[in-house]
C-alpha positions as CSV (number, residue, x, y, z in Angstrom):
1,X,-22.1,-0.9,23.6
2,X,-21.3,-0.2,19.7
3,X,-18.5,-1.5,19.1
4,X,-18.3,-0.2,15.3
5,X,-17.5,3.0,15.2
6,X,-14.4,2.0,16.9
7,X,-14.0,-1.2,14.3
8,X,-14.6,1.9,11.1
9,X,-11.6,4.3,12.8
10,X,-9.1,2.0,13.5
11,X,-10.1,0.6,9.7
12,X,-9.2,3.9,8.4
13,X,-6.2,4.4,10.3
14,X,-5.0,1.4,9.0
15,X,-6.4,2.6,5.0
16,X,-4.4,5.1,5.8
17,X,-1.4,4.0,6.8
18,X,-1.5,1.5,4.1
19,X,-1.8,4.1,1.4
20,X,0.7,6.5,2.1
21,X,3.2,2.8,2.6
22,X,2.4,2.2,-0.7
23,X,3.6,5.0,-2.1
24,X,6.8,5.5,-0.8
25,X,8.2,1.9,-1.6
26,X,9.4,1.1,-4.4
27,X,12.5,1.4,-6.7
28,X,12.7,4.7,-5.2
29,X,12.0,4.6,-1.2
30,X,10.6,7.7,-0.1
31,X,10.2,7.9,3.9
32,X,6.6,8.4,4.8
33,X,7.4,11.8,6.0
34,X,8.1,13.0,2.5
35,X,5.1,11.2,1.6
36,X,2.8,13.0,3.8
37,X,5.0,16.4,2.8
38,X,3.7,15.8,-1.5
39,X,0.6,14.4,-0.8
40,X,-0.1,18.3,1.6
41,X,1.4,19.9,-0.7
42,X,4.7,21.3,0.5
43,X,6.6,19.6,-1.0
44,X,9.6,17.5,-0.7
45,X,13.6,17.8,-0.3
46,X,14.4,16.2,-3.5
47,X,12.0,17.5,-6.8
48,X,12.3,14.0,-8.5
49,X,10.3,12.7,-5.1
50,X,7.8,15.0,-6.0
51,X,7.9,13.0,-9.5
52,X,7.9,9.8,-9.0
53,X,4.7,10.6,-5.9
54,X,2.5,12.6,-8.3
55,X,3.5,10.8,-11.0
56,X,3.4,7.4,-11.2
57,X,2.8,5.5,-7.8
58,X,-0.4,8.5,-7.1
59,X,-2.8,7.5,-9.9
60,X,-1.4,3.8,-9.7
61,X,-3.4,3.7,-6.0
62,X,-5.5,5.3,-6.8
63,X,-6.4,3.3,-9.3
64,X,-5.9,0.1,-7.3
65,X,-8.0,1.2,-4.6
66,X,-11.3,1.9,-7.0
67,X,-10.6,-1.9,-8.3
68,X,-11.1,-3.2,-5.1
69,X,-14.1,-0.5,-4.1
70,X,-15.5,-2.0,-7.5
71,X,-15.3,-4.7,-7.0
72,X,-16.3,-5.4,-3.1
73,X,-18.7,-3.4,-3.9
74,X,-20.3,-5.3,-6.6
75,X,-20.1,-8.3,-3.9
76,X,-17.4,-10.3,-6.0
77,X,-16.0,-13.6,-5.0
78,X,-12.8,-13.2,-4.3
79,X,-12.7,-17.3,-5.1
80,X,-13.7,-16.9,-8.3
81,X,-10.3,-16.1,-9.7
């Protein structure tokens, strides 16, 4: 039996959870349910949380994910750092 699809699903779930947790952690802690509400367009209990996520944390997280994906695509040896 091929385990690749199962492992891929597990990795995607872990990556999604890490993405949401990264957006919620910082000086101002934002609960994961509020992060998901903001990302899905339903707003939040506090307007400040929405500003923090959409203006500051989301671009940082997307840039970090893009940098890691580019390094993986290039085949960067992390031991060189």
